N, C-alpha and C positions, 0 to 999 in steps of 0.2 A: 712404394706406395701401391696399395692394393685397391681394387675396385670391387665393391660389393654387388653381387648379382642377385641377391636375395636368398642365398643359401643354395640348396641343391636344386636341381632342375624340376623336381616334383612339387616344391612348395612355392606358392605365389609370393611375389614381393609385396610387403605390407607398408612400405614407406611411400608417402605422398610427396610428389615434387611440387612445391608451392611457388617456384620461381615464375612460371607462366602466369599464375594467379596474381602475384605481386606486380608483374609487368603490366598486366591489363588494368589493374587498379590504379597504377601510377599514370597510365595514359588517360584513363577516365578522369582522374583528378585534374590533370592538366587541361583537358577539354572543358571541364566544368569551370575551372578558374578563368578560362578565356571567355566562355559563353555567358557567365552570370552577369558581368557588367553590360553586355549587349542587351540582355533581357530586361535589366532594371532601369533602363533609360526612361525618363519622365518628360512630360511636356512642361515647359516653363509657363506658369500661370500666375496672374495677380488676382487672388481670390478676394471677394468683397469682405470688408470688415463688418462684423455682425454687431448690431446694437439692438437692445430691446426697444421696440416701438409700441406705442399704445395702439391697440386695435380700435378702429372706429367702427362701431356697430351701426349699420343702417337698418331701418325697420324692415326692408325687404329681404335681408339676409336670413338664412336658416340656421338656427342654433340647435345642434344635436348633442346630446350627452350619451356616452356609451360606457357601460360597465358590465361586469360579469355578475350574473345572478345565480340563484340556486338551480334554476332550470335552463340555464344557458345565457346567451347574450341578451342584455336589456338595452334598448335604444329609446331615448326620450326626445320627442320633438318639443322643444321648450320644456315644459314640465309634464307633458302627457306621454305616457308609455305607449309605444307603437310597435307592431310586429313588422317583419321585413316586407311582406306583401303590401300592407297598408302604407309603409314608408315609401315604396316606389310609386304607388298611386298618388299619394299626397304630394310627393316631390314633383311629379309630372304636372299635376294640377297647379301647384304653386308657380312653377316655371311658366306654364302657359298663361296663367292669369297675369303674371308680371309682364310678359311680352305684350299681351293685349293692352295692358294699362299704359305701356309706353308707346303704343301706336302700331303694333303688329310686328311681324318678323322682319319686314323691310324698312322699318323706321330708322332714320338717321340718328346716330349717337345712342344706339341701344346699349344699355348697361344692365347686364345680367346679374342677378343676385349671387352671392357667394354662400358656401356652406362652411360653417365654423363648427368643428368637432372638439368637444371636451371629452377626453378619454381618461378614465380612472387609471392610476399607475399599475394596478394589478389586473387590468383587463387583458385577456389574450389577444394576440395580434389578429387572429381570425375574426374576432368581433369588429374591430376597427376597420380591418381590411374589407370585410363584407359591407360595412356601412359606406365606405368610400366607393366601392364598386357599385352599390345600389344607387348612390347619388350621381355617379358618372353615367350610369345607364339611363337615369332620368333626364340627363342633358346638362347638368351643372358642370361648368368648365373649371371653376375655381373652388378647390376644397382646401381649407386650411385648418390648422390646429391651434387651439387656445391652450396655453401653458401658464404655469405660475413660475416666475423666475425665482432663483435662489435669493434669500434675503441678503442685503448688503448693498454696497455702492454699485452703481451702474458701471460697466466696463468702459474704459476710455477708448476712444477711436485712435 
């Protein structure tokens, strides 16, 4: 049995020894097989069952419609188109008027109005996200979305 030394002493050996590479790969495979189940642990939760509920629209709530237009995002307060600067001013005024109507900021049982956003399905997220941000900057704590459920029977609980 002969051992190859790569030919004469003047020519370098061109064979690559892959045994150490395979050993390292097998060790990494074993480490990953042990580590993956540890990483994928989840917390046991009992998530709420979702059911479509009819939204009760109160007169003090703000209804906004958001869609993408030819010159950017279009936001409508009710049916009136409004730009982002006026949206913030009008939202702050609406919230201040509602707080004063209920007896001031220290009144007991103060119920702040909500913002209901109807977004077109083709609207970019930046338009809706910007509207949410503006309304939260104005002081509205509850911002919700109005959607249209798929036709068909209501899901069972």
